[in-house]
N, C-alpha and C positions, 0 to 999 in steps of 0.2 A: 173645172170646178162647176158643180151643179148650181142652177139658179135657185134662189130661195123663194119659196112661195108655198101655195097650198099643196102642190104635188109632192113637195119634199117632206111634209109632216107625216108622222105615223098616225094611222087610224086608232081610235081609242081602244079597240079590242085586241090589237096585236101587241106582242111583247116588243120592248124597245130593242132595235137592232144596232143602234149606235148611241154613243154618249157624246155630249159636247163638252169640250174643255171650257171652263169659265173665262179664261183669258184669251181665247182664240175663237175664230169663226170656223176653224176646221172641225171636221167630225172624225171621231176615232171609233174604230170597231171594238165592240165589247168582246172581252176574252173570258171564256169559261174557265172554271177551276181546273178541269182536266187539261186544257190547253196551257194554263199557267204551270201546272205540274210538269208537263212535258217540256216546256221551255226551260224550266229550272233544271230538269234532269240533263237536257242537252247542254246547257251552260256549264254545269258541273263537270260533265264529261270533257268538254272542250278545255275547261280550265285545268283539269288534271293533265291533259295532253300537252298543253302549253308549259305547265310547270315541269313535266318530265323532260321536254325538249330543252328547257332552260337549264335544268340540272345537268343534262348531257353536254350542253354547250360549255358550261362552266368546267366540267371535268376535262373536256377536250382542250380548253384554253390552258388549264393547269398542266396538261401533258405537253402542250406546245411550249409553255414556259420552261418546263424542265428540259425539254429537248434543246431549246435555245441556250440554256445554262450549260449543257454539255458541249455545245458547239462553240461556246464563248472562248475566245483566245485568252490565254493567260499572258501576262506581261513577260518580257524576257527575264531570265533568271537573275540578271544583275539588278533589275528594277524591283524584284519581289522582296517583300519584307521577310524577316526571319519567321519560321513556322510558329513559334510560340508568342509572337507579338499580337497584342489585342488591337483590333481595328473597329472603328465605328461604321455605321451603315454608309455614310457618305464616302469614307475612305475606301471601303470595299468597292463601292460603285465606281469611283474614279479609277481604281486599279483595273477593273473589268470593262470599263467603258459602257456602263449602263446607268439608268436612272436609279436614285436611292429607293424609290418605291418598288422597283424590280427586285432589289435585294431584300426588301421587306416581304414581298410575295414569296421569294425563294425561302425565306426563314419560315413562313407559314407552311411551305411545302416540304420542310425537313432539313433545310440548311442549318447545321449546328450553330447555335448561338446561346448566349445567356443574357439576362436582363439585369441592368444595374438597379439600385434602389430607386432611382428616378424614372425607371421604365424604359431606358434606352437600350438598344441591342448592342452587344459587343461580340465580335467574331475573332476566333483564332485563325490566322492565315493558313496554317497547315490543314485545318479542318475544312476551310473554304476550298482550298485547292483540291483536296481529296474528294470532296462532294462534287465538284465540277467534273473531275476526271472519271468518276465512277458512273455506272449505269443505275438510274433511279427507278426503273420500272420494275 
């Protein structure tokens, strides 16, 4: 850190090279309008790259989720409910050994279901079984 004194002060005829923050003793470099424009452009470019990477990561996660669904083991035939039986999210999750949120994610990805008037999802076991056994890509 530079010593404060007469050497540190700008002479009256020269343009100000730095501005001082009112709450700090640190000095900050002044930034021209062209530099600010360039910084903004670079920031926007980087933001677009990050958003594109984030979208791609979400797509890959959805693909992995679908792949896991296909690999999911179905319960033995004796433990499976009838094809036309309606099941809730929690019941489907228990049958497949996954978390209820996973079943909700699968429903967003195309697992056939319908919603009750209260907004709850209901699944027909035959459609669930078919969805898991078929290729979704």
